[in-house]
TORNULUM-439246 format. One record per residue (C-alpha): chain; residue number from 1; residue in three letters; y, x, z. Coordinates in Angstrom, 2 decimals. Layout:
% residues N
{c=A k=NUM r=ALA yy=Y xx=X zz=Z}
...
END
This chain:
% residues 252
{c=A k=1 r=MET yy=122.97 xx=64.16 zz=109.64}
{c=A k=2 r=THR yy=123.76 xx=66.67 zz=106.88}
{c=A k=3 r=THR yy=120.83 xx=68.73 zz=105.64}
{c=A k=4 r=PRO yy=121.41 xx=72.44 zz=106.32}
{c=A k=5 r=ILE yy=121.45 xx=74.87 zz=103.40}
{c=A k=6 r=ALA yy=120.15 xx=78.44 zz=103.68}
{c=A k=7 r=LEU yy=120.90 xx=81.31 zz=101.31}
{c=A k=8 r=ILE yy=118.11 xx=83.88 zz=101.30}
{c=A k=9 r=THR yy=118.57 xx=87.11 zz=99.36}
{c=A k=10 r=GLY yy=115.35 xx=88.40 zz=97.84}
{c=A k=11 r=GLY yy=113.79 xx=84.99 zz=98.33}
{c=A k=12 r=SER yy=111.46 xx=85.08 zz=95.36}
{c=A k=13 r=ARG yy=108.74 xx=87.25 zz=96.92}
{c=A k=14 r=GLY yy=107.36 xx=88.72 zz=100.12}
{c=A k=15 r=LEU yy=109.01 xx=87.83 zz=103.41}
{c=A k=16 r=GLY yy=111.93 xx=86.15 zz=101.67}
{c=A k=17 r=ARG yy=109.63 xx=83.76 zz=99.85}
{c=A k=18 r=ASN yy=107.76 xx=82.95 zz=103.03}
{c=A k=19 r=ALA yy=111.01 xx=82.35 zz=104.91}
{c=A k=20 r=ALA yy=112.24 xx=80.03 zz=102.15}
{c=A k=21 r=LEU yy=109.09 xx=77.92 zz=102.36}
{c=A k=22 r=LYS yy=109.09 xx=77.84 zz=106.16}
{c=A k=23 r=LEU yy=112.72 xx=76.74 zz=106.26}
{c=A k=24 r=ALA yy=111.98 xx=74.05 zz=103.70}
{c=A k=25 r=GLU yy=109.10 xx=72.81 zz=105.85}
{c=A k=26 r=HIS yy=111.60 xx=72.50 zz=108.70}
{c=A k=27 r=GLY yy=114.02 xx=70.41 zz=106.65}
{c=A k=28 r=THR yy=116.37 xx=73.02 zz=105.19}
{c=A k=29 r=ASP yy=117.47 xx=73.21 zz=101.56}
{c=A k=30 r=VAL yy=117.42 xx=76.68 zz=100.04}
{c=A k=31 r=VAL yy=119.39 xx=78.87 zz=97.67}
{c=A k=32 r=LEU yy=117.34 xx=81.96 zz=96.92}
{c=A k=33 r=THR yy=118.25 xx=85.05 zz=94.97}
{c=A k=34 r=TYR yy=116.12 xx=87.24 zz=92.76}
{c=A k=35 r=ARG yy=116.82 xx=90.51 zz=91.01}
{c=A k=36 r=SER yy=114.93 xx=90.21 zz=87.72}
{c=A k=37 r=ASN yy=111.84 xx=87.97 zz=87.81}
{c=A k=38 r=ARG yy=113.21 xx=84.51 zz=87.12}
{c=A k=39 r=ALA yy=109.78 xx=82.91 zz=86.64}
{c=A k=40 r=GLU yy=108.68 xx=84.11 zz=90.08}
{c=A k=41 r=ALA yy=111.86 xx=82.69 zz=91.62}
{c=A k=42 r=GLU yy=111.52 xx=79.35 zz=89.84}
{c=A k=43 r=ALA yy=107.97 xx=79.05 zz=91.15}
{c=A k=44 r=VAL yy=109.36 xx=79.27 zz=94.68}
{c=A k=45 r=VAL yy=111.97 xx=76.63 zz=93.81}
{c=A k=46 r=ALA yy=109.19 xx=74.34 zz=92.57}
{c=A k=47 r=ALA yy=107.20 xx=74.90 zz=95.78}
{c=A k=48 r=ILE yy=110.24 xx=74.02 zz=97.88}
{c=A k=49 r=GLU yy=110.87 xx=70.87 zz=95.84}
{c=A k=50 r=ASN yy=107.23 xx=69.90 zz=96.38}
{c=A k=51 r=LEU yy=108.01 xx=70.00 zz=100.09}
{c=A k=52 r=GLY yy=110.73 xx=67.42 zz=99.52}
{c=A k=53 r=ARG yy=113.70 xx=69.74 zz=99.76}
{c=A k=54 r=ARG yy=116.28 xx=70.85 zz=97.20}
{c=A k=55 r=ALA yy=116.48 xx=74.44 zz=95.99}
{c=A k=56 r=VAL yy=117.98 xx=76.69 zz=93.34}
{c=A k=57 r=ALA yy=117.44 xx=80.32 zz=92.34}
{c=A k=58 r=LEU yy=120.34 xx=82.58 zz=91.37}
{c=A k=59 r=PRO yy=120.19 xx=86.15 zz=90.02}
{c=A k=60 r=LEU yy=121.70 xx=88.85 zz=92.23}
{c=A k=61 r=ASP yy=121.48 xx=92.62 zz=92.46}
{c=A k=62 r=VAL yy=122.44 xx=93.29 zz=96.06}
{c=A k=63 r=GLY yy=122.93 xx=96.97 zz=95.25}
{c=A k=64 r=ARG yy=125.79 xx=96.25 zz=92.80}
{c=A k=65 r=VAL yy=128.95 xx=95.19 zz=94.60}
{c=A k=66 r=ALA yy=130.75 xx=94.68 zz=91.29}
{c=A k=67 r=GLY yy=128.58 xx=91.61 zz=90.66}
{c=A k=68 r=PHE yy=129.41 xx=89.82 zz=93.92}
{c=A k=69 r=ASP yy=132.45 xx=87.94 zz=92.60}
{c=A k=70 r=ALA yy=130.42 xx=86.36 zz=89.82}
{c=A k=71 r=PHE yy=127.62 xx=85.52 zz=92.24}
{c=A k=72 r=ALA yy=130.00 xx=83.86 zz=94.70}
{c=A k=73 r=ASN yy=131.45 xx=81.78 zz=91.87}
{c=A k=74 r=ALA yy=127.98 xx=80.73 zz=90.73}
{c=A k=75 r=LEU yy=127.02 xx=79.83 zz=94.28}
{c=A k=76 r=ARG yy=130.20 xx=77.83 zz=94.77}
{c=A k=77 r=ALA yy=129.46 xx=75.87 zz=91.59}
{c=A k=78 r=GLU yy=125.88 xx=75.13 zz=92.68}
{c=A k=79 r=LEU yy=127.02 xx=73.94 zz=96.10}
{c=A k=80 r=ARG yy=129.51 xx=71.55 zz=94.50}
{c=A k=81 r=ASN yy=127.31 xx=70.29 zz=91.69}
{c=A k=82 r=ARG yy=123.94 xx=70.10 zz=93.45}
{c=A k=83 r=TRP yy=124.96 xx=69.32 zz=97.02}
{c=A k=84 r=GLN yy=128.57 xx=68.09 zz=96.75}
{c=A k=85 r=ARG yy=129.36 xx=70.64 zz=99.44}
{c=A k=86 r=GLU yy=131.83 xx=73.49 zz=99.81}
{c=A k=87 r=HIS yy=129.79 xx=75.50 zz=102.30}
{c=A k=88 r=PHE yy=126.27 xx=76.57 zz=103.20}
{c=A k=89 r=ASP yy=124.96 xx=77.04 zz=106.74}
{c=A k=90 r=PHE yy=122.62 xx=80.02 zz=106.99}
{c=A k=91 r=LEU yy=122.81 xx=83.45 zz=105.35}
{c=A k=92 r=VAL yy=119.62 xx=85.51 zz=105.51}
{c=A k=93 r=ASN yy=120.24 xx=89.08 zz=104.33}
{c=A k=94 r=ASN yy=116.65 xx=89.86 zz=103.45}
{c=A k=95 r=ALA yy=116.63 xx=91.64 zz=100.07}
{c=A k=96 r=GLY yy=115.67 xx=95.28 zz=100.26}
{c=A k=97 r=ILE yy=113.75 xx=98.18 zz=98.81}
{c=A k=98 r=GLY yy=111.43 xx=100.73 zz=100.35}
{c=A k=99 r=ALA yy=111.42 xx=104.50 zz=100.09}
{c=A k=100 r=HIS yy=109.05 xx=107.02 zz=101.61}
{c=A k=101 r=ALA yy=110.05 xx=110.67 zz=101.67}
{c=A k=102 r=SER yy=110.31 xx=113.30 zz=104.36}
{c=A k=103 r=PHE yy=113.80 xx=114.15 zz=105.58}
{c=A k=104 r=ALA yy=113.56 xx=117.56 zz=103.88}
{c=A k=105 r=GLU yy=112.60 xx=116.01 zz=100.53}
{c=A k=106 r=THR yy=114.89 xx=112.95 zz=100.45}
{c=A k=107 r=SER yy=117.13 xx=113.21 zz=97.40}
{c=A k=108 r=GLU yy=120.74 xx=112.15 zz=97.19}
{c=A k=109 r=ALA yy=119.75 xx=109.58 zz=94.56}
{c=A k=110 r=GLN yy=117.17 xx=108.02 zz=96.93}
{c=A k=111 r=PHE yy=119.71 xx=108.00 zz=99.74}
{c=A k=112 r=ASP yy=122.40 xx=106.38 zz=97.61}
{c=A k=113 r=GLU yy=120.06 xx=103.67 zz=96.32}
{c=A k=114 r=LEU yy=118.99 xx=102.82 zz=99.85}
{c=A k=115 r=MET yy=122.60 xx=102.80 zz=101.03}
{c=A k=116 r=ASN yy=123.71 xx=100.51 zz=98.21}
{c=A k=117 r=VAL yy=120.93 xx=97.97 zz=98.72}
{c=A k=118 r=GLN yy=120.22 xx=98.12 zz=102.44}
{c=A k=119 r=PHE yy=123.69 xx=98.58 zz=103.92}
{c=A k=120 r=LYS yy=126.65 xx=98.58 zz=101.54}
{c=A k=121 r=GLY yy=125.33 xx=95.52 zz=99.72}
{c=A k=122 r=VAL yy=124.75 xx=93.60 zz=102.95}
{c=A k=123 r=PHE yy=128.20 xx=94.56 zz=104.25}
{c=A k=124 r=PHE yy=130.18 xx=93.49 zz=101.19}
{c=A k=125 r=LEU yy=128.04 xx=90.51 zz=100.17}
{c=A k=126 r=THR yy=128.46 xx=89.03 zz=103.64}
{c=A k=127 r=GLN yy=132.18 xx=89.73 zz=103.43}
{c=A k=128 r=LYS yy=132.41 xx=88.05 zz=100.04}
{c=A k=129 r=LEU yy=130.51 xx=84.97 zz=101.23}
{c=A k=130 r=LEU yy=132.47 xx=84.41 zz=104.45}
{c=A k=131 r=PRO yy=134.63 xx=81.65 zz=102.93}
{c=A k=132 r=LEU yy=131.46 xx=79.79 zz=101.89}
{c=A k=133 r=ILE yy=129.66 xx=79.98 zz=105.25}
{c=A k=134 r=ALA yy=130.24 xx=76.88 zz=107.37}
{c=A k=135 r=ASP yy=131.87 xx=77.23 zz=110.76}
{c=A k=136 r=GLY yy=129.09 xx=77.00 zz=113.32}
{c=A k=137 r=GLY yy=126.65 xx=78.56 zz=110.87}
{c=A k=138 r=ARG yy=124.30 xx=81.52 zz=111.28}
{c=A k=139 r=ILE yy=123.78 xx=84.93 zz=109.75}
{c=A k=140 r=LEU yy=120.42 xx=86.66 zz=110.11}
{c=A k=141 r=ASN yy=120.13 xx=90.27 zz=108.99}
{c=A k=142 r=VAL yy=116.70 xx=91.78 zz=108.43}
{c=A k=143 r=SER yy=116.11 xx=95.22 zz=109.91}
{c=A k=144 r=SER yy=112.82 xx=97.00 zz=110.67}
{c=A k=145 r=GLY yy=110.74 xx=98.14 zz=113.59}
{c=A k=146 r=LEU yy=111.40 xx=101.62 zz=112.20}
{c=A k=147 r=ALA yy=114.91 xx=101.44 zz=113.65}
{c=A k=148 r=ARG yy=113.27 xx=101.59 zz=117.11}
{c=A k=149 r=PHE yy=110.18 xx=103.78 zz=116.61}
{c=A k=150 r=SER yy=109.94 xx=106.75 zz=114.29}
{c=A k=151 r=LEU yy=107.35 xx=107.55 zz=111.65}
{c=A k=152 r=PRO yy=107.67 xx=110.55 zz=109.32}
{c=A k=153 r=GLY yy=108.96 xx=109.68 zz=105.87}
{c=A k=154 r=TYR yy=111.40 xx=106.91 zz=106.76}
{c=A k=155 r=SER yy=114.49 xx=108.75 zz=107.99}
{c=A k=156 r=ALA yy=116.82 xx=107.42 zz=105.29}
{c=A k=157 r=TYR yy=115.42 xx=103.89 zz=105.22}
{c=A k=158 r=ALA yy=115.44 xx=103.53 zz=109.00}
{c=A k=159 r=SER yy=118.95 xx=104.95 zz=109.24}
{c=A k=160 r=MET yy=120.24 xx=102.17 zz=106.99}
{c=A k=161 r=LYS yy=118.48 xx=99.60 zz=109.14}
{c=A k=162 r=GLY yy=120.01 xx=101.15 zz=112.24}
{c=A k=163 r=ALA yy=123.42 xx=100.68 zz=110.62}
{c=A k=164 r=ILE yy=122.56 xx=97.02 zz=109.96}
{c=A k=165 r=GLU yy=121.81 xx=96.55 zz=113.64}
{c=A k=166 r=VAL yy=125.22 xx=97.91 zz=114.66}
{c=A k=167 r=LEU yy=126.94 xx=95.83 zz=111.98}
{c=A k=168 r=THR yy=125.22 xx=92.72 zz=113.35}
{c=A k=169 r=ARG yy=126.90 xx=93.12 zz=116.73}
{c=A k=170 r=TYR yy=130.30 xx=93.60 zz=115.13}
{c=A k=171 r=LEU yy=129.85 xx=90.53 zz=112.95}
{c=A k=172 r=ALA yy=128.87 xx=88.48 zz=116.00}
{c=A k=173 r=LYS yy=132.03 xx=89.63 zz=117.78}
{c=A k=174 r=GLU yy=134.41 xx=89.04 zz=114.88}
{c=A k=175 r=LEU yy=132.90 xx=85.77 zz=113.65}
{c=A k=176 r=GLY yy=132.49 xx=84.28 zz=117.11}
{c=A k=177 r=PRO yy=135.81 xx=82.40 zz=116.87}
{c=A k=178 r=ARG yy=134.31 xx=80.47 zz=113.94}
{c=A k=179 r=GLY yy=131.21 xx=79.62 zz=115.95}
{c=A k=180 r=ILE yy=129.00 xx=81.73 zz=113.65}
{c=A k=181 r=ALA yy=126.07 xx=83.36 zz=115.45}
{c=A k=182 r=VAL yy=124.77 xx=86.63 zz=114.00}
{c=A k=183 r=ASN yy=121.42 xx=88.17 zz=114.86}
{c=A k=184 r=VAL yy=119.08 xx=90.80 zz=113.49}
{c=A k=185 r=LEU yy=115.35 xx=90.40 zz=112.96}
{c=A k=186 r=ALA yy=113.22 xx=93.54 zz=112.95}
{c=A k=187 r=PRO yy=109.73 xx=92.97 zz=111.51}
{c=A k=188 r=GLY yy=106.95 xx=95.42 zz=112.16}
{c=A k=189 r=ALA yy=104.42 xx=96.35 zz=109.49}
{c=A k=190 r=ILE yy=103.55 xx=93.25 zz=107.44}
{c=A k=191 r=GLU yy=100.91 xx=92.67 zz=104.75}
{c=A k=192 r=THR yy=103.11 xx=92.14 zz=101.68}
{c=A k=193 r=ASP yy=103.73 xx=93.94 zz=98.38}
{c=A k=194 r=PHE yy=106.69 xx=95.80 zz=99.97}
{c=A k=195 r=GLY yy=106.48 xx=99.55 zz=99.47}
{c=A k=196 r=GLY yy=103.75 xx=99.10 zz=96.89}
{c=A k=197 r=GLY yy=101.66 xx=96.98 zz=99.23}
{c=A k=198 r=ALA yy=100.53 xx=99.99 zz=101.27}
{c=A k=199 r=VAL yy=100.16 xx=98.16 zz=104.59}
{c=A k=200 r=ARG yy=98.20 xx=95.38 zz=102.89}
{c=A k=201 r=ASP yy=96.02 xx=97.45 zz=100.57}
{c=A k=202 r=ASN yy=95.49 xx=100.80 zz=102.31}
{c=A k=203 r=LYS yy=92.64 xx=100.17 zz=104.74}
{c=A k=204 r=GLU yy=93.27 xx=103.31 zz=106.75}
{c=A k=205 r=LEU yy=96.97 xx=102.53 zz=107.14}
{c=A k=206 r=ASN yy=96.17 xx=98.94 zz=108.04}
{c=A k=207 r=LYS yy=93.72 xx=100.11 zz=110.68}
{c=A k=208 r=PHE yy=96.23 xx=102.64 zz=112.05}
{c=A k=209 r=VAL yy=98.92 xx=99.97 zz=112.44}
{c=A k=210 r=ALA yy=96.52 xx=97.48 zz=114.02}
{c=A k=211 r=SER yy=95.30 xx=100.08 zz=116.53}
{c=A k=212 r=ASN yy=98.89 xx=100.73 zz=117.61}
{c=A k=213 r=THR yy=99.84 xx=97.06 zz=117.95}
{c=A k=214 r=ALA yy=99.37 xx=95.27 zz=121.25}
{c=A k=215 r=LEU yy=98.03 xx=92.12 zz=119.57}
{c=A k=216 r=GLY yy=95.51 xx=94.19 zz=117.62}
{c=A k=217 r=ARG yy=96.31 xx=93.35 zz=114.02}
{c=A k=218 r=VAL yy=98.84 xx=93.86 zz=111.24}
{c=A k=219 r=GLY yy=101.51 xx=91.21 zz=110.79}
{c=A k=220 r=LEU yy=101.27 xx=88.49 zz=108.13}
{c=A k=221 r=PRO yy=104.16 xx=86.91 zz=106.18}
{c=A k=222 r=ASP yy=103.78 xx=83.66 zz=108.14}
{c=A k=223 r=ASP yy=104.45 xx=85.59 zz=111.35}
{c=A k=224 r=ILE yy=107.93 xx=86.46 zz=110.09}
{c=A k=225 r=GLY yy=108.72 xx=83.23 zz=108.25}
{c=A k=226 r=ASP yy=108.03 xx=81.27 zz=111.41}
{c=A k=227 r=VAL yy=110.38 xx=83.48 zz=113.42}
{c=A k=228 r=ILE yy=113.15 xx=83.08 zz=110.85}
{c=A k=229 r=ALA yy=112.78 xx=79.30 zz=110.90}
{c=A k=230 r=SER yy=112.86 xx=79.40 zz=114.70}
{c=A k=231 r=LEU yy=115.96 xx=81.60 zz=114.89}
{c=A k=232 r=LEU yy=117.83 xx=79.26 zz=112.54}
{c=A k=233 r=SER yy=116.77 xx=76.12 zz=114.37}
{c=A k=234 r=PRO yy=119.22 xx=74.15 zz=116.55}
{c=A k=235 r=GLU yy=117.19 xx=75.18 zz=119.59}
{c=A k=236 r=SER yy=118.16 xx=78.83 zz=119.06}
{c=A k=237 r=ARG yy=121.90 xx=78.16 zz=118.79}
{c=A k=238 r=TRP yy=122.77 xx=80.20 zz=121.90}
{c=A k=239 r=ILE yy=121.05 xx=83.39 zz=120.72}
{c=A k=240 r=ASN yy=123.76 xx=85.69 zz=119.40}
{c=A k=241 r=ALA yy=124.26 xx=89.42 zz=118.72}
{c=A k=242 r=GLN yy=120.60 xx=90.11 zz=119.50}
{c=A k=243 r=ARG yy=117.92 xx=92.30 zz=117.97}
{c=A k=244 r=ILE yy=114.65 xx=90.35 zz=117.82}
{c=A k=245 r=GLU yy=111.64 xx=92.48 zz=116.95}
{c=A k=246 r=ALA yy=108.64 xx=90.63 zz=115.53}
{c=A k=247 r=SER yy=105.95 xx=93.30 zz=115.41}
{c=A k=248 r=GLY yy=103.15 xx=92.02 zz=117.62}
{c=A k=249 r=GLY yy=104.05 xx=94.84 zz=120.00}
{c=A k=250 r=MET yy=103.93 xx=98.00 zz=117.87}
{c=A k=251 r=PHE yy=104.11 xx=101.40 zz=119.56}
{c=A k=252 r=LEU yy=104.79 xx=100.15 zz=123.07}
END
């Protein structure tokens, strides 16, 4: 049986790192991307290799469409040289940035940066990688609980995630003939360094989130990594075009 290969954007830190390690634990090889911190990415590669799986880290700025051709070529070369393969199996569009500003104070520059990274980049990177995704593969797009519930200060960020959720359904429809299932995962508030680590480090914010979550605590990276590994497992093959929220039951 051929070992599956997952490509995880933003896999050098936070939820992407956790997902990479969880997938490796479940027998998947990993290609992860990083924006600038190569040492951080290589540390994840080493951790994956310690789990007995193969991995490689490639640089990628998901907000710069002009760089996608070069990235696809680099990925193609790694697949051939490292795996003797022409395709990979799972694409996890995880890379992202945070921004917190009221609707009235959101600048055009903030909006454009969010659009480039959170939506335009996902749209055109996925398009560029279609020839490299194996028939019968999976695409998992990462959204946010904020696309369902509303908190002041996230209008632009959540709007991009809402667009990702619509795009997911269209991808599922158009890629169905190739047997590619496409889903969206919407994490709730998680204790990572995302957004400056506010959920993790701000005790009042942490307490507020926990008090509004049915399971009574803030999410941890393992909570999301486990879901990603589950959604990409053979047992989840019939789940398609769905929004799966992993938030412990926030704002019910």
